[in-house]
C-alpha positions in Angstrom: 11.7 32.2 7.1 9.1 30.4 9.1 10.0 28.2 12.2 6.8 27.5 14.1 3.4 26.6 13.2 0.9 26.1 16.4 -1.1 22.7 15.7 -5.0 24.3 17.0 -7.3 20.6 16.1 -6.5 17.5 14.7 -9.9 16.0 13.2 -10.4 12.6 10.8 -12.7 12.1 7.6 -14.0 9.1 6.0 -15.8 8.6 3.1 -17.6 5.8 0.9 -15.0 3.9 -0.5 -16.4 1.5 -2.7 -16.1 -2.2 -1.2 -14.3 -0.1 2.0 -14.2 3.2 2.9 -11.4 6.7 2.4 -10.0 7.9 5.9 -8.4 11.0 6.7 -6.4 13.5 8.8 -6.3 17.0 9.1 -4.7 19.0 10.6 -4.9 22.9 11.4 -2.5 25.7 12.7 -3.1 28.9 14.9 -2.1 30.3 11.3 -4.4 28.2 9.4 -1.7 26.2 7.6 -4.3 22.8 6.6 -1.9 19.3 6.9 -3.7 16.3 6.0 -2.5 12.7 5.8 -4.4 9.1 4.1 -4.7 6.4 6.6 -6.4 3.5 6.4 -8.5 1.0 8.8 -10.0 -1.6 6.0 -6.3 -3.9 6.3 -6.8 -5.1 9.0 -6.7 -2.7 11.1 -9.7 -1.2 12.7 -9.7 1.1 15.6 -7.4 3.7 13.9 -9.7 5.7 13.8 -10.2 6.5 17.6 -6.6 6.1 18.5 -6.7 9.1 16.6 -8.7 10.9 18.2 -7.4 9.7 21.5 -3.9 11.0 20.4 -4.9 14.5 19.5 -5.0 15.7 22.9 -1.1 15.1 23.3 -0.9 17.6 19.9 -2.6 20.4 20.3 -1.0 22.9 21.0 2.5 21.6 19.8 4.0 22.9 17.0 4.1 21.0 13.6 7.8 21.6 13.0 8.1 19.3 15.9 7.7 16.1 14.4 9.5 14.0 15.4 9.5 15.5 19.6 6.4 14.4 18.6 6.1 11.6 17.5 8.7 10.7 20.6 6.2 11.8 22.8 3.3 9.4 20.6 5.0 6.7 21.1 6.3 6.8 25.1 3.1 7.7 26.2 1.6 4.0 23.8 4.9 2.3 24.6 3.1 -0.1 26.5 1.3 -1.2 23.6 3.4 -0.3 20.9 2.5 -1.8 17.4 -0.4 -2.2 16.0 -3.7 0.5 15.8 -1.8 2.2 17.6 1.3 2.1 15.4 -1.1 2.9 12.5 -1.7 6.6 14.2 1.1 7.9 14.6 2.0 7.1 11.4 -0.9 9.4 10.7 -0.4 12.0 12.4 3.0 12.5 11.0 1.8 12.7 7.6 -0.5 15.5 7.9 2.6 17.2 10.6 5.0 16.5 7.1 2.2 18.0 4.8 1.7 21.2 7.6 5.2 21.5 8.1 6.0 21.8 4.0 3.1 23.9 3.4 4.1 26.2 6.0 7.9 26.1 4.0 6.0 26.7 0.9 8.2 23.8 -0.4 6.9 20.3 -1.7 7.2 17.5 1.0 10.5 15.3 -0.8 12.6 18.7 0.5 11.9 17.4 4.3 13.4 13.9 3.1 15.9 15.4 1.6 15.4 15.7 -1.6 14.4 14.4 -4.7 16.3 11.8 -7.1 14.1 11.3 -9.6 11.5 12.9 -11.3 9.8 10.5 -12.6 8.9 7.0 -10.6 7.9 3.9 -12.0 4.9 2.0 -11.1 3.2 -0.9 -11.3 -0.6 -1.7 -11.8 -1.8 -3.4 -9.2 -4.1 -6.1 -8.9 -4.6 -5.8 -12.3 -7.1 -8.8 -13.3 -8.1 -8.8 -9.8 -10.3 -5.7 -9.0 -12.4 -6.7 -11.8 -12.4 -10.0 -10.3 -13.2 -10.1 -7.0 -14.9 -5.9 -6.8 -17.5 -6.1 -10.3 -19.4 -3.4 -8.2 -16.5 -1.6 -8.6 -14.5 -2.4 -11.4 -15.0 -2.7 -14.5 -15.3 -4.1 -17.0 -15.3 -7.5 -14.9 -14.0 -10.3 -15.8 -15.2 -14.1 -16.1 -13.1 -15.6 -17.8 -10.2 -16.1 -19.0 -10.7 -13.8 -21.7 -11.4 -11.4 -19.7 -7.1 -12.2 -17.4 -6.3 -11.8 -21.2 -7.8 -9.4 -22.4 -6.7 -6.7 -19.1 -3.2 -8.1 -19.9 -2.8 -6.6 -23.0 -5.4 -3.4 -21.5 -1.6 -2.7 -19.5 0.4 -3.4 -22.0 -1.5 -0.5 -24.8 -1.5 1.4 -21.7 2.3 1.7 -21.4 2.6 0.4 -18.7 5.6 -2.2 -17.5 4.8 -4.0 -15.2 1.8 -5.4 -13.6 0.8 -7.2 -9.9 -1.4 -9.6 -10.2 -2.9 -12.9 -7.3 -4.4 -15.9 -6.8 -7.7 -17.1 -8.5 -9.3 -20.8 -8.7 -12.1 -21.4 -11.6 -14.9 -22.8 -11.5 -16.9 -24.0 -14.9 -14.4 -21.1 -16.5 -15.2 -19.0 -13.8 -12.5 -17.0 -11.9 -12.8 -16.5 -8.1 -10.4 -15.0 -6.0 -8.4 -17.6 -2.9 -7.3 -16.4 -0.3 -7.3 -18.2 2.7 -4.9 -15.6 4.5 -8.0 -13.8 4.7 -10.5 -16.2 5.6 -12.1 -16.1 2.0 -12.8 -19.2 1.8 -12.1 -20.3 5.7 -9.7 -22.7 5.4 -7.2 -21.8 8.4 -5.2 -24.5 7.5 -3.5 -22.8 4.4 -3.1 -25.8 2.9 -2.2 -25.5 -1.1 -3.6 -28.6 -2.7 -3.5 -29.7 -7.1 -6.5 -26.9 -7.7 -5.1 -24.4 -6.5 -1.4 -24.6 -8.4 -2.6 -25.8 -11.2 -5.9 -22.5 -11.7 -2.5 -20.3 -10.4 -0.4 -21.7 -13.1 -3.7 -21.3 -15.4 -4.3 -17.1 -14.1 -0.7 -16.0 -15.0 -0.1 -17.7 -18.5 -3.6 -16.1 -19.6 -2.0 -12.7 -18.3 1.6 -12.9 -19.7 -0.4 -14.3 -23.1 -2.5 -10.1 -23.4 0.6 -8.9 -21.9 3.7 -10.2 -24.1 7.1 -10.5 -22.9 8.5 -7.3 -22.1 5.7 -6.5 -18.5 7.2 -7.8 -16.3 4.7 -9.2 -14.3 4.4 -9.4 -10.0 2.6 -12.3 -8.3 1.2 -11.5 -4.5 1.0 -14.9 -2.2 -0.2 -12.5 0.6 -0.7 -14.6 3.6 -2.3 -17.8 1.3 0.1 -20.6 2.2 2.7 -21.3 5.3 5.7 -22.0 4.3 5.3 -25.9 2.1 3.0 -24.1 0.4 4.7 -21.0 -0.7 7.8 -24.2 -1.3 5.2 -26.1 -3.7 3.2 -22.7 -5.8 7.5 -21.1 -6.4 8.1 -25.1 -8.0 5.6 -25.0 -10.1 6.4 -21.2 -11.7 9.3 -21.9 -11.5 10.1 -21.9 -15.3 8.1 -18.6 -15.5 9.7 -15.4 -15.8 8.6 -13.3 -12.8 9.4 -9.5 -11.7 9.5 -11.0 -7.7 6.8 -13.2 -6.1 5.0 -11.2 -3.0 5.1 -13.3 0.2 3.9 -12.7 4.0 4.6 -14.7 7.0 5.0 -13.1 10.8 7.9 -15.5 10.8 11.8 -14.7 9.4 13.9 -17.2 9.9 10.6 -19.4 7.2 10.8 -17.0 4.6 14.8 -16.6 4.8 14.2 -20.2 4.4 12.2 -19.7 1.5 13.9 -17.0 0.0 16.7 -19.6 -0.1 15.4 -22.0 -2.4 13.1 -19.4 -4.6 13.9 -19.3 -7.8 12.6 -15.5 -8.3 13.5 -12.3 -6.5 11.3 -12.2 -3.3 9.7 -9.0 -1.5 7.7 -8.8 2.2 6.7 -7.3 5.2 4.3 -4.8 3.8 3.0 -5.0 7.2 5.5 -4.7 9.0 5.9 -1.5 11.7 9.6 0.4 12.4 12.9 -0.8 11.6 12.6 -3.0 14.5 9.7 -5.3 12.7 12.0 -5.0 10.1 15.4 -6.2 11.6 14.8 -9.3 12.2 14.4 -9.9 8.7 17.6 -7.8 7.4 19.6 -10.3 9.7 17.9 -13.3 7.9 18.9 -11.8 4.0 14.7 -12.8 4.4 13.8 -10.8 1.1 15.6 -8.9 -2.1 12.9 -6.4 -1.5 12.2 -4.0 1.5 7.9 -3.4 0.5 6.7 -0.3 3.5 3.9 1.1 4.3 4.7 4.3 4.4 1.0 5.6 5.0 1.1 2.7 8.7 4.6 4.2 9.0 4.9 7.4 8.2 7.2 9.1 5.6 10.1 10.4 8.2 9.8 6.9 10.2 9.9 4.8 6.7 12.9 6.7 6.1 14.5 5.2 8.2 13.7 1.5 6.9 14.7 2.4 3.3 19.0 3.7 5.2 18.9 0.8 7.6 17.5 -1.6 4.2 20.2 -0.2 2.4 23.0 -1.3 4.9 21.3 -4.4 4.3 22.2 -4.7 0.7 18.3 -4.8 -0.3 15.7 -2.5 -1.9 12.7 -0.7 -1.3 9.6 -0.5 -2.7 6.1 0.9 -1.1 2.5 -0.2 -0.2 0.4 1.9 -2.0 -3.4 0.4 -2.9 -5.0 3.0 -1.2 -6.6 6.5 -2.3 -4.7 8.8 -4.7 -3.3 11.2 -1.6 -1.7 8.0 0.3 -0.1 7.4 -3.9 1.0 10.9 -3.6 2.3 10.1 0.4 4.3 7.1 -1.3 5.2 9.2 -4.1 7.0 11.7 -2.3 8.7 8.8 -0.4 9.4 6.8 -4.1 11.4 10.2 -4.8 13.9 10.6 -2.0 14.3 7.3 -1.1 17.8 6.3 -3.0 16.9 2.5 -2.3 13.9 2.3 -4.2 12.8 -0.6 -6.6 9.2 -0.2 -8.1 6.0 1.3 -7.1 2.8 0.3 -6.5 -0.5 1.8 -7.4 -3.9 0.8 -8.2 -5.4 1.6 -11.9 -8.5 0.9 -11.8 -10.0 3.9 -9.7 -14.1 3.8 -8.5 -16.0 6.2 -10.4 -15.6 9.2 -8.5 -12.1 9.2 -7.1 -11.7 11.9 -8.3 -13.9 14.3 -7.2 -12.7 13.8 -3.9 -9.2 15.0 -4.5 -7.7 18.4 -5.6 -5.3 16.4 -7.1 -4.6 13.0 -9.2 -1.4 11.7 -9.9 0.0 12.3 -13.3 0.8 8.8 -14.8 2.8 8.7 -18.0 4.5 5.9 -19.9 3.7 3.7 -16.6 5.7 6.3 -14.9 4.2 8.7 -11.6 5.9 12.6 -12.8 5.8 14.4 -9.6 4.3 17.5 -9.3 6.2 20.5 -7.0 3.5 22.0 -5.4 3.9 22.5 -1.8 3.1 19.1 0.8 1.8 16.3 -0.9 1.0 18.3 -3.8 -2.9 16.3 -3.7 -5.8 17.2 -0.9 -8.9 16.0 0.4 -11.4 17.7 -1.6 -14.5 18.1 1.4 -17.4 19.0 -0.7 -16.4 15.6 -2.0 -15.7 13.9 0.6 -20.2 14.4 2.1 -21.5 13.9 -1.3 -20.3 10.3 -0.4 -20.8 9.7 3.4 -18.7 6.2 4.5 -19.9 3.0 4.8 -20.4 1.4 8.7 -18.5 -1.7 7.6 -15.9 -2.9 4.5 -12.8 -3.6 3.8 -11.0 -6.8 5.2 -14.1 -7.1 8.1 -16.4 -8.2 5.4 -14.2 -11.0 3.1 -15.8 -14.1 3.7 -19.1 -12.7 4.3 -22.7 -13.7 2.6 -23.7 -11.4 0.2 -20.5 -8.9 0.7 -18.1 -8.2 -1.8 
């Protein structure tokens, strides 16, 4: 059995993904094995590519099987600036190393994580109505009214999905617009929640629920769009709605714990946290019902450690997944192997050319992702497809709130 494979090169690639770019790490070994991972620069993290390329010199020449050692060496070399963009670079490298190791052994990545617990993973339709409202050039049909919101709710049900997640919108002359002050759109750094926002949010939720019917679970993502006072106002306004969870982001675990203890709905959080060190204060505070882990950011191997800690605190986990198909499969292997899974996020509205960028697309049947048994992550980028869609110079959250940008 193969016990070593030496890393020959570490390369980064990118392609156009509509309102953002997709980014990939490609690791090649001396014996011809190619490992891939997908990472992201658009979700508030510009510069990950530069960090990966700078760290590559510490990776080349190492045994790819020793991914824990490589991770530890890279962490030691970057310890004074641990976290942030550097942590995302370590996660991207780790995920590509897992793909190399699994392919060398001829097994799916979930076998490296202890084996799969489930063959099918329940998913929820994320950014439901959101993409078609915020990015109508890329995701069609565009939603321009409450009737469109109701229609996509019906579409979710008719396509066999059992859960959907949406965001906050305000309606001006009947036309919806995303309300994202936490991300600077509109630029309202005080992020106060007023009556108009509350009325419009309730109206939006009622429309999508009306379309989906009573048997589809409804999730609400509030992101960073309020302070503690505002989150409590929203929770009071929607207390009588049947919600699977309310997703709340805050960098203060005590504030989140205070909110959770007053919430009529389960609270999920932590998708922007990095490494177990950042999660532990939230666990100690009993701040959330579901811990959301971004496995492309953290690395799937490190994410299993976070999930194990969550299990100690009687908390289930859910992966953060709003990227390309390779990220979906990285998250799927985590979801297949982790015991304390709640549900998995995925985007169903896709770019017209998404299928051209990958060798395999996720198989979703009746609202569940079916796990493949192909070696590695079970899909990889199609380099010819990437070249056909060269990356743009700008994208992601850095465009939010800028005139003429979507």
